[in-house]
C-alpha positions, 0 to 999 in steps of 0.5 A: 784207725784209717786216719792213723794208717793214712798218717803213717803212709804219708810220713813214709812217702815224705821220708822216701821222697827226701832220700838223696839219689846215690852220687854217680857220674863225674863232678862239676870241677871248680878250678881254683876252688877244688883241692886235690885230696892227695897233695892239697893243692888247688886244682888249676889245670883241669886237663890233668885232673881226675875224680873218684867217688868214694863210699864211706859206709853208704855216704858217697862223696867226690875226691878231686885230684890235680894229677893222675899220679895223685889219684893212683898214689892215694888209692895205693897208699892210703889204707883209710881211704873209703871204698872207690865206687867210680873214677873219672878222668879228664881227656887231655885234649877235649877236657871232657870227663870219661870213665877211668877204666875206659880211657887210654893213658900216655906216660911220658917223660915229665920233662916232655909233658908237664903235669901239676905234680910232675907225673907226666901221665895224661888221659884220653877218651880214645886210643887214637888220640892217645897214640897221636899224643904218645908219638908226638911226646915220646910216650907209651900208651896204656890201659888203666890197669897198665897205668896202675902197674906203671905208677906203682913200679915207678914210685917203688923204684924212686921211693922204695916199697911202702911200709906195710903197717 
């Protein structure tokens, strides 16, 4: 009986040891290889990129985006998108990852600040860096919540409200 109990314990430890840790933190971006989940373009401009961790019934995966507008649009428009667990954005100057909800954003005229999909939206880890960029490029500094509202209003003014179906 002790041998049987020992076998069950051993199997339990092996199975527990094989469980993958939950995916967390920013991804390793592979420019020229990773594809934007929203528009399908290859991500070549890393300083405008972002990523979300999606949870699909306990299975976590990264969704990469080539432009902040793509990340915001897919979250607003795609009702089949799995639950967003984390969001990470690239600092436009340092190219370091930072949590999206802690970053500062600048919305500029897309003709003044070119981004892969033409949103004119860029992220910064600090408010001071965002303010300096906004001053130089005639932009507006905002928080993540402000950014979400700004993008929604911009999209609806340009394309109308999405079909509720």
